[in-house]
C-alpha positions as CSV (number, residue, x, y, z in Angstrom):
1,M,81.6,103.4,116.7
2,G,81.1,107.0,115.8
3,W,78.4,108.5,113.6
4,H,80.9,109.0,110.8
5,S,81.8,105.4,110.8
6,L,78.2,104.3,110.8
7,F,77.3,106.7,108.0
8,L,80.3,105.4,105.9
9,L,79.2,101.8,106.5
10,I,75.6,102.6,105.4
11,L,76.9,104.5,102.4
12,I,79.2,101.7,101.3
13,T,76.3,99.2,101.8
14,L,73.9,101.3,99.7
15,V,76.5,101.7,96.9
16,G,77.1,98.0,96.9
17,L,73.4,97.2,96.7
18,F,72.8,99.7,93.9
19,S,75.8,98.3,92.0
20,F,74.4,94.8,92.3
21,L,71.0,96.0,91.1
22,I,72.5,97.9,88.2
23,L,74.5,94.9,87.1
24,N,71.6,92.4,87.3
25,L,68.8,94.6,85.9
26,N,70.8,95.9,82.9
27,S,71.7,92.6,81.2
28,N,71.3,93.9,77.6
29,I,74.3,93.3,75.4
30,V,76.0,96.5,74.1
31,H,78.4,96.5,71.2
32,L,81.4,98.7,72.1
33,D,83.6,99.5,69.1
34,L,86.9,101.0,69.9
35,V,89.5,101.8,67.2
36,F,91.0,98.3,66.9
37,Y,88.8,96.2,69.2
38,E,85.1,95.4,69.4
39,F,83.5,94.2,72.6
40,E,80.2,92.8,73.5
41,I,79.5,93.5,77.1
42,S,76.4,94.0,79.3
43,L,74.9,97.4,79.8
44,G,75.2,97.0,83.6
45,F,79.0,96.5,83.3
46,V,79.3,99.6,81.1
47,L,77.3,101.7,83.6
48,M,79.3,100.5,86.6
49,S,82.6,101.0,84.7
50,F,81.8,104.6,84.0
51,F,80.4,105.2,87.5
52,L,83.7,103.9,89.0
53,L,85.8,105.9,86.6
54,G,83.9,109.0,87.5
55,I,84.4,108.4,91.2
56,F,88.2,107.9,90.5
57,V,88.5,111.1,88.5
58,T,86.6,113.1,91.1
59,V,88.8,111.8,94.0
60,I,92.0,112.6,92.0
61,L,90.8,116.1,91.2
62,E,89.7,116.7,94.9
63,I,93.1,115.6,96.1
64,A,94.9,117.9,93.7
65,F,92.6,120.8,94.8
66,F,93.2,120.2,98.5
67,F,96.9,120.0,98.1
68,R,97.0,123.2,96.0
69,K,94.8,125.0,98.5
70,K,96.9,123.7,101.4
71,G,100.1,125.0,99.7
72,T,98.7,128.5,99.1
73,N,97.6,129.0,102.8
74,K,101.2,128.8,104.1
């Protein structure tokens, strides 16, 4: 197993641990009011949702950047 694989395994483990801690330590109820719906969810779930949404948006933008950069180099 290379250093990159070991680093990736440690990173995934730390993200999972911090996710577990965020979900368990932030158990306050938050009232989320959308246009037609009203939700009562825990603060930890809201934090994790926006964290994962941020990761997803960042990955999509990075993929678009690298494909555009790859196309201009040819």
